[in-house]
C-alpha positions in Angstrom: -0.4 -30.5 32.7 -0.9 -27.1 33.7 2.5 -26.1 31.5 1.1 -28.5 28.5 -2.6 -26.2 28.7 -0.3 -22.9 29.0 2.0 -23.9 26.2 -1.2 -24.7 23.8 -3.2 -21.6 24.6 0.0 -19.7 23.9 0.2 -21.4 20.3 -3.4 -20.5 19.5 -2.8 -17.1 20.7 0.1 -16.5 18.7 -1.7 -18.3 15.3 -4.9 -15.9 16.2 -1.8 -12.7 16.3 -0.4 -14.0 13.0 -4.3 -13.8 11.4 -5.4 -10.6 12.6 -2.3 -8.6 12.3 -2.6 -8.0 8.4 -0.3 -7.2 5.5 1.4 -4.3 6.1 1.8 -1.2 3.4 2.8 2.6 3.3 0.0 4.9 3.8 0.0 8.7 2.9 -1.1 11.2 0.4 0.6 14.2 -0.9 0.1 17.5 -0.2 -2.3 19.6 -2.5 -2.1 23.2 -1.9 0.7 23.6 -4.6 -1.6 21.7 -7.6 -3.4 23.7 -10.1 -6.8 24.6 -8.9 -8.3 22.6 -11.9 -6.4 19.7 -10.9 -7.1 20.0 -7.5 -10.7 20.3 -7.7 -10.7 17.4 -10.3 -8.8 15.3 -7.4 -11.3 16.0 -5.0 -14.7 15.6 -7.0 -13.5 12.0 -8.7 -15.8 9.9 -6.9 -15.1 6.8 -8.9 -11.3 6.0 -8.5 -9.7 6.7 -4.9 -9.9 7.7 -1.2 -8.3 10.8 -0.3 -6.7 9.6 3.0 -6.6 13.3 4.2 -5.6 12.2 8.1 -2.4 10.3 6.3 -1.0 13.9 4.3 2.6 13.5 4.1 4.9 16.4 2.2 7.2 13.4 0.9 4.7 11.1 0.0 5.6 11.5 -4.0 9.1 10.9 -3.1 11.1 7.0 -2.7 10.0 6.2 1.2 12.7 3.1 0.7 14.9 5.4 2.9 14.1 5.3 6.8 14.6 8.6 7.3 11.3 9.9 5.5 9.4 7.2 7.7 8.3 9.8 10.3 6.1 11.5 7.2 4.2 8.3 6.8 1.9 5.9 8.5 1.3 2.2 8.2 -1.5 0.5 7.0 -2.9 -2.6 7.5 -4.7 -4.8 5.1 -6.9 -7.6 5.9 -8.8 -8.6 2.7 -6.1 -8.7 0.1 -2.4 -8.8 0.3 -1.6 -5.8 -1.7 -0.6 -2.5 -1.6 -1.0 0.7 -4.3 0.5 3.9 -5.2 -1.7 6.1 -7.4 -0.9 9.1 -9.2 -2.1 11.4 -12.0 -0.6 10.8 -15.2 0.6 14.5 -15.0 3.2 16.7 -14.6 3.1 17.0 -10.7 3.9 15.6 -7.5 0.8 13.9 -6.1 0.5 10.5 -5.1 -1.7 8.4 -2.9 -0.3 5.5 -0.9 -1.8 2.5 1.0 -4.0 -1.0 0.9 -5.5 -1.7 -2.3 -9.1 -2.7 -0.5 -9.1 0.9 1.4 -7.7 3.4 -1.1 -9.2 2.2 -4.4 -13.2 2.7 -4.6 -15.5 -0.2 -5.6 -15.7 -1.6 -7.9 -12.3 -0.9 -8.7 -11.2 -2.5 -5.9 -12.2 -6.0 -6.6 -11.2 -5.4 -10.7 -9.3 -9.0 -11.3 -6.9 -7.0 -13.4 -6.0 -4.3 -10.5 -5.6 -7.4 -8.2 -2.5 -8.4 -9.8 0.9 -7.1 -9.5 1.9 -4.1 -12.0 1.6 -0.7 -12.9 -2.0 0.2 -14.9 -3.5 3.0 -16.6 -6.4 4.1 -14.9 -9.5 6.9 -16.4 -11.5 8.5 -14.4 -14.8 9.9 -15.3 -15.8 13.2 -14.6 -17.9 14.3 -12.2 -19.2 17.3 -13.6 -19.6 18.3 -17.3 -17.0 21.0 -17.0 -13.9 18.9 -15.8 -11.8 17.0 -17.5 -10.9 13.4 -17.8 -8.4 12.5 -15.4 -5.9 9.7 -16.1 -4.3 7.7 -13.2 -1.5 5.5 -12.9 -2.2 2.8 -10.2 0.7 0.2 -9.1 -0.4 -2.6 -7.2 2.4 -4.9 -5.4 2.2 -7.7 -2.8 5.8 -9.6 -3.1 6.3 -8.2 0.3 4.9 -6.2 3.0 5.5 -2.0 2.6 6.5 -2.8 -1.2 4.3 0.4 -1.8 7.6 2.8 -1.7 8.6 3.2 -5.1 8.7 7.2 -5.8 6.4 8.6 -8.3 6.4 7.3 -11.6 6.7 9.8 -14.7 3.8 10.7 -16.8 3.4 7.8 -20.0 1.4 8.1 -23.1 -2.1 6.9 -23.3 -3.1 4.8 -25.6 -6.6 3.6 -25.1 -8.8 1.8 -27.1 -12.9 2.2 -27.4 -14.5 1.4 -24.1 -11.6 0.8 -22.5 -10.5 2.2 -19.0 -7.8 -0.1 -17.6 -4.7 0.2 -19.4 -1.9 -2.1 -18.1 2.1 -0.9 -18.3 5.1 -2.3 -17.6 6.8 -2.5 -13.9 10.1 -2.7 -13.5 11.5 -4.5 -10.3 13.5 -2.5 -7.7 17.3 -2.8 -7.9 18.7 -5.1 -5.2 20.2 -1.8 -3.0 16.4 -0.5 -2.7 14.8 -3.5 -2.0 17.7 -3.6 1.1 17.0 -0.6 2.3 13.0 -1.5 2.0 14.0 -4.2 4.1 14.9 -2.0 6.5 12.6 0.3 6.5 10.0 -2.5 6.8 11.6 -3.1 10.2 11.4 0.3 11.9 7.9 0.6 10.5 7.3 -3.4 12.5 9.0 -1.9 15.3 7.3 1.3 15.5 3.7 0.3 15.0 4.3 -2.7 17.8 4.1 -5.3 14.5 7.4 -7.0 14.7 6.1 -11.0 15.9 8.1 -12.9 13.7 5.9 -16.2 12.1 6.9 -19.4 14.6 9.0 -17.4 16.9 6.3 -17.8 19.9 5.2 -21.3 18.8 8.9 -22.6 18.7 9.9 -21.3 22.0 6.7 -22.7 23.3 7.6 -26.0 22.0 10.7 -26.0 23.4 9.4 -24.9 26.8 6.9 -27.6 26.4 10.0 -30.3 25.7 12.1 -29.3 28.6 9.3 -29.4 31.1 8.1 -32.6 29.8 
């Protein structure tokens, strides 16, 4: 009876851990010191689009993160509300990207926009905080096909075709090549091991059931 109670407790604990562990995303922000002053000011003053995770600054955040050698430069974020990762970059010819969970990077109400809660890349217009600032467009790529899917290199600039009153414009999103997918899976495993999230769903319950079967 004690063994059965122990087995039942372990199963409950594992189910709880799988619930609270969250959905993993790469989290980082590019360095901004080399950006033009006007752009740096626009990025820092915007208050309608995204949060800038300064504590996660990484020099290669704008580059591809599928290579496990770059993992020491980025952090692992856990999403609890939406199983969605995001990569955000200004639609300008500069190296600057912010990555993380949709719920932690995008500001409200943008993070609750039903359009942006679907996988894809979008052009989003930010409203300038000051009258003398330029209106800045951002490319926002959302993914949820697997954990740590926000690994793609920064996108090139795109031509904007805004409709009157529109602030979100959907772009095309190409699936990553198979080789990149394999490197991402390897990177995902490395991140999971580094942050202690390598517990695979079902492993503990299966072992527990075998133990209970043998012990009964």
